N, C-alpha and C positions, 0 to 999 in steps of 0.2 A: 583115779587117784584114791588110794586108801590112806587113812591116817591112824596110827596106833593111839588107842585111848587108854591103855594102861594095863592093869593086872586084875584079873577076875579069878578067884579061887586058884591062884598060882599060875595062871596062863595069861598070855597077852591077848587082849581083846581089841579087835580092829573095828573102827567105824565102818559100818556097812553102807557107805555112800560112795558111789563111783564117780570118777572124773573122766576127762577126755571124751567127753561127749562132745538178728535180734528182733525181738518182737516188740510191738507197741504195747504200752501198759494197758490200754483199753481194748485190745484185740479179743474177739470172741468168735469162735467158729463152731458150727455143729454140722456134722455129716451123718443124712438118713441112710490073744493067746499069748526057780529055787532048786536047788540041787535035786535031780531025779524027779522034778515036779511034772505035773500034768496041767493042762490048760484049766484055769479057774473061771470058766465061763459062767458058773452059777453065782458069781459075786460081781454084779454090775456096779457095786459101789467101790470096787477096787480102782485105785487111781495110780498114775505114774507121773512123776515130775521131772522136768529138765530145769536146772537151776543155773542162773547167771550165765546163760548161753551167749556165746560170741562166735565169731568166725573161726576161732582157734579151739573152741571146746567149752566145757562147763562141767556140771555135776549131774548125776542121776540118782534119784531117790524114788521111793514108792509111797503110797498114802491111801487114805480112805475118805470118800465123800460121806460125811456124817450129817449134813444138812445141805440144802440147795446151794448155799454160798460158803460152806465151811468144809475145808479139807484137813483131816488129821494126819500128821506125819511125825517124824522124829524131831526132837528139839535141835539136834545137830544139822538137820536139813533146813533149818530156819535161821538159827543163830549165825550172824555174820554174813548172811546172804541178802540179796536185794530184789531179785526177780525170779518168778516161778512160772514156768509153762506147765499147765495142768491138763492132763488127758484123762477123761472118764468115759469109757465106751467110745462113742463117735463124737463126743463133745470136746472142744479145745477152748481153754481160757488162759489169759495171761494176768498175773497179779503182781503187785508190788506191796501188798498189805499182809502182815503176818503178826503172830504173837507167840511168845513162849512164857511159861510160868516162872521158871527160875533158871533155865538153862542158858546162862550167860557165861560161856566158857572162854570167849575171846581167843579162839583158836587153840586152846590147850589140848594136849594129846593124851590126857589121862582121864579116865572115867571118874566123875565126882559122885560118889555114892550118896551124897547128901542132896543131890539135885534130881529132877525128873526129866528124862529125855523125851519130852513130848512137845510138839509145836503145832501151830495152826496156820493155814494159809487161807485168806479170805478172798472170795470172788466178787467182782462187781456185778456180773451177770450170773443168774442161777443155772444150775444143771439139775433137772428134775428127774427123780426116780419114783417108781410106784411105791417102794418101801425103802426106808433108810435103816442102817444097822442099829441094833440096841447096844448101848454102852454099858459094860459091866459096872455095877455099883458096889460089889463086894469081892473079896479075895476068893479065888477058886481053890478047891482042895488039891493037895499034892497028888499027882498021878492023873490029873484031868487031861483028857485027850483034846488036842487042838490042831489047827491047820495054820501053818505060816503061809502067807501070801505075799509074793513079791514079783518083780519084773525081770529077774535074771534066771535063765535056764542054762545050767551047766557052764557057767562062767561068761555067758553072753547076754548083754543087756538087750531086752526085747521091748517091743511096743505092745505089750499085752501082759496079762497077769497069770502067774503060775503058783501052784500050791504044793506043799509037802507036809506030811503028818509029823507031829511032835508030841511030847508029853511034858506038861508044865510042872515045875516045882518052885516053891517059894524060895527066893534068894536071900531072905532075911538071915538064915544061919551062916551065910558066907559074907555078910556085911553089906548087902544091897537091899534095903528094906522096901524100895520102890520098884522092884523088878521080879520077874520070874526068870528061871534059867532052864536050859534043856540041851540036848545034843544038837550040834550045829547042823542047820540046813540052809541058813541064810548066807548070802554072798554080797560083795560090794555092789550097791545099787538096790538092794532089798530094804535098806534102812527106811523106817517109817511105814512099811507095809503092815497090814492088819494081821493080828493073830486071833482067829475066830475059834470059839469053842466048837468042837466037832458036832456036826449035825444041825447047825443053824447059823444065824447071823448075829450072834452075840459077840461083841468085840471085847476081848479080855486084855489085850496089850498091843504094842507096836514093836516091830523089829528094831533093835538098837545096835548091838555089836556082837562080834564073834571072834574066837581065836582058840587054838589048841583043842578043838573038838567040842567047845562049850559056847553057847550063845546066851546073851542077856536080852530080855524082852521087857520094855517099859510098861508097867501096869497102868491102865486107864482108871481103875476104880478109885485110886488114891487121889485123883484130881477130878472126881465126878462133879463136884460143885462148880469148879472153875470152868470145866468144859460146858456144862449146862448154861452158865452165865454168858459165856462167849457165843454160844449158838443163839441165845436170846438177843444178845446185843447186835448181832449181825444179821438178824432176820431169818425167818424160815419161809417167807412168802416169795413166790416166783413172779408175782404180778407187778407191773409198773404202769404209770400213766393212769388211764381210766380203768384199766383192768376189765376182766370179764366175769360174768356170773356163771356159776356151775362148773363142775370139773376142776381142773387146775386153773382155769381162767385164762384170759388172753392178755397180751401186753399191747399197749398202745403208745405210740410215740408221735409227738408233734401234732396232737389233735386227733389222731386216728382212734377209732373205737375198737376196743378189745373184742375178742371172740366171746360167744355166749354159751359154748358147750365144748366138752372135751378139753383138749389142751389149749384151745383158743387160737386165734390167729394174731399175727403181729402186723401192724400197719405203720408205714413210714410216710411222712410228708403228706398227710391227709388221706391216704388210702384206707379203705375199710378192711378190717380183718375178716378172716373166715368165720362162718357161723356154725360149722359142724366138724366133727372129727378133729384132726390136727389143725385144721384151719388153713387158710392160704395167706401168703405174704404179698404185700403190694408195694411196689417201689415207684416213686416219681408219678404218683397219681393213678397207677394201674389198679384194677380191681382184683382182689384176691379170689381164690377159688371158694366155692360154696359147699363142697362136699368132699368126703374122703380126705386125702392129704392136701388137696387144693392145688392150685396152679400158681406159678410164679410169673409175674409180669414185669417186663423191663422196658423203659423208655416208652410208656404209653400202651404197650401191647396188652391185650386182655388175657388173663390166665384161664386155664381149663375150668370147666364147671362140673366135672364128674370124674370119678376114679382118682387116679394119681394126678390128673390135670396135665396141661401142656405148657411148654415154655415158649415165649414169644421173643423174638429178637428184632430190634429196630422197627418196631411198629407192626410186625407181622402177627397175625392172630393165631393162637395155638388151637389145637384140636379141642373138641367139646366132649368127647367121650373116651372111655377106656384110659389108656396111658397118654393119649393125646399125641400131638405131633409138634415138632420143633420147627419154627419158621426161620429160614436163613436170612442172610443179609441181601439176597437178591443177586449175588455174584455167582456165576457158574464155575468159577475157578476155585478149587480147594487147595490151599497151601500144602505142599508135600513135606513129610517128615525128612529130616536129614540124618542119615546114618554116619557114624555109628552112634546109637543111643540105647545101647543094651544095658546100661547101668544108670543109677541115679546121678552119678558124677558126670555122665554124658548126656543128660536130659536136654531135649529141645525146649527152648522157651517159646511158647505159643500164645496166641491171642485169638480167642473165639473158636476157630475151627482148624483142624489139621487132618490130613488124610495120610494113612500109613498102611503098611503091609508087613506080614510076618514073612521074612525072607527064607527062613529055614525052620526046622522043627524045634530048635532051641531058642528062637528069637523072641525077645520081649522088647517093648518100646517104652521109653520113659519120656515124660513131658512135665513142664512146669508152667503154671498159669497164675497170674495175679488177679485176684477178685476183689472188687471194691465192696464197701459195705452195702448190704442188701441181700436179696434172695436170688440164687442162681441154680441152674440145672446143668449137670455134667452127664453126658450120655454118649454111648457108642452105637453107631449104626453099621451093620454088616454090609459088605459089598456084594454078597451072594448068599443064596439060600444054603442052609446047613452050617452056617458060621457059628462058632461057639466063643467068639471074642468077648472078653469081659475086662472090667477095669478094677484096679485097686486104687483107692484114694487116701490121701493123708495130708498132714500139715508139714510144711518145711520149717525145720528148727535148726538154725545155724547152717551147717553144711550137710545136715541129715534130712532124710525123708522118713517120717514116722507114719506108716499107714494105719488107718483106723477102721477101714471098711474094705472088704475084698470080695471079688467074684460077682460084681454087679454090672448091669448094663445101663442103669440110670439112677442118679442120686440127686437129691436136693442139698444144696450147700447154703447155709445162712451165715453171713459175715456181718459183724457189727464193730464199731469203734474205729477200725483202721483197715486199710487194704491188707489182705493176707495172701501169701503165696501157697498154692495148693499143688501137691505132687500127684501125678497120674501115671499108672503103669498099665499098659495094654498087653494082654497075653491071650493065647489060645490054650485052654486047659488040655484039649485033645491034640495039641501040637500040630495043628493044621496050617497049611499055607493059604493065606487069605488076605483080603484087603478090607479096610474099615475106615470110618470117619468118626472122629471124636469132636463133639460140640460142647463148648463151655460158655454158656451165655449168662 
C-alpha cells in the first residue's frame, strides 16, 4: 500500500512504504540479497522492517542499524505504527519501542516540509556488528555521488538489501530544507533505507518518498544532536548480566557467567558460557562449548568441545571433535514428509526430525518448526554419498517466510523471549534425486 504525500517540485511524491505484506514483543532470533539494483552485501548494517504484521498483511520499510540497539528508518515508518519486526543480516528482533523527532503527521498524505522524516526503532536485545556506519554531521555538496539502499528489486519486496547509484542535490531551493533530492530509484518498501556517500559507510540521508521521476531523501546531519542523544540513551553495550571481559563480552542470564573472550557465550538457568571464540550456549544446566563456535546442549546433553561443536537431544551426548554429531531421540522411525510441500504455503509442520526426498529435479521441500527460547541446531543429513542437499532458513512473519541464510547444511539458531516459528527449505542445487533427514533440536 502506497500513500501520496503531496507535491515536490511540481510532482506527486509517494511514501515509499509498502503494504500487504504476529510476533511476541520480546522475541529475538539469530541464525549463524531498488530499481536496477545489485545485491548490497557490503552493507551489513542495512536492515529491513515488517511493520504491524498480522495474518492479513502489514507494511514493509527499510532501515539501518546505527548502534547495537538502534535502527534508523523514515519517520513515516514509525509514526502511527506499533510493532516492528527487524531483520539485520541473520538476526531477527521484534520491537514495540520507537521515537520520532517531529514527524507526527497523523496519517496525513502530504509532505510537511517543516518536519524531518526520520524515525528510530529501539531493540531490547542488541545486534552486534564489527563496525557501525558513520552519521553525516554536515550538508554534502551538490553533485555528491551516493548509493540508495533498500529492500525492493524491480518492484518486488525482498528479504535482502539492494543498492542503486544516485547524485544528491540540496532540496532547499525547492522548499524542502531538511532533504536532498535526486532522480528516482527508490520504490514502495525502500522507505527508511540508507543513502550512503559513495565509497564508504557514511550515512547522509534516508529514503523518504518519490514520484514523477524525483525522490526526496531525509538528511541525517540536521538531526545529528538528536540522533547522538538517542543512541546514548538506549545504550551501545551488548552485554547484560555479569557480562564478559575482553572482545565484545558475553551475556549471562539467571546467574550464568559470561564469556571471557571473543563474542562470549550466553548462559541460561545456571549454565556456564563459552570461554573462547563465539562461545557456547547452555540450556537447562548443559555445559556450553569451550572452543570455536561451541556446542549447544539441550535437556542436560553436553555440547561439543571443539570446532563447531555438536548438538545433543534428549540427554544424548554430542560429538567432541570437528563438526560433531547430533544425537537422536532413540527412535528408529523417522517421520516422513507429506507431499505436496513445494511452496511455503504448503509447508509441513514438523517437530524435531523429518525425513524427505526430492521426487524430481525441480522438487524443493518446505517445513515449519517452532523453537522455544534457547540454543538450537538445525541440520540436514544426506541419505547417500554425493548428496548436495542444503537448507535455507528464515523467520516466519505473518503468512510469509523471510529467509536470512541460504545454502547451509548446519546452522545454530538462538531464540530468546518467546517461542519462534522458523521456516526451512530443503533443496538440491544440482537438482539431484536423493533422500535426506532434517534435524531441528
